[in-house]
C-alpha positions in Angstrom: 14.7 5.1 4.1 11.8 7.4 4.9 9.7 7.1 8.1 7.8 3.8 8.0 4.0 3.9 8.0 1.6 1.9 10.1 -1.5 0.2 8.7 -3.7 3.1 10.0 -1.5 5.6 8.2 -1.6 3.6 5.0 -5.3 3.2 5.3 -5.7 7.0 5.5 -3.1 7.7 2.8 -4.5 5.4 0.1 -8.1 5.5 1.2 -8.7 1.8 1.7 -10.2 0.1 4.8 -7.9 -1.5 7.2 -9.5 -4.8 6.5 -8.7 -4.5 2.8 -5.1 -3.7 3.6 -4.9 -6.8 5.9 -6.3 -8.9 3.0 -3.7 -7.5 0.6 -1.0 -8.3 3.2 -2.2 -11.9 3.6 -2.3 -12.3 -0.2 1.2 -10.7 -0.5 -0.2 -8.2 -3.0 1.1 -5.0 -1.3 4.7 -4.3 -0.3 5.3 -4.4 3.5 7.9 -5.0 6.1 7.5 -7.4 9.0 9.6 -6.3 12.0 8.9 -8.6 14.9 5.1 -8.6 15.3 4.7 -5.2 13.6 3.7 -4.7 10.0 5.1 -1.5 8.5 5.2 0.1 5.1 8.0 2.0 3.3 6.2 5.1 1.9 8.4 5.2 -1.3 7.6 1.5 -2.1 3.9 2.2 -1.3 3.8 5.1 -3.7 5.4 2.9 -6.4 2.8 0.2 -5.8 0.0 2.7 -6.2 1.4 4.0 -9.4 1.7 0.4 -10.8 -2.0 0.1 -10.2 -2.8 3.3 -12.1 -5.2 2.6 -15.0 -4.9 5.0 -17.9 -8.0 6.0 -19.8 -8.6 4.9 -23.3 -8.6 7.7 -25.8 -11.4 7.1 -28.2 -11.6 9.4 -31.2 
């Protein structure tokens, strides 16, 4: 397992506000780990999650 990321690091990495990340956590829409009172993120799972939300353009010819 890679080094786990904090909310601040995730915010910087995927360019979302901390408040948005907290909302995603509350709605269980983003993969995270709960270790004691800490919320951490596996960078590999986070990358997969971002790729799953990639929208491909429509090729209109």
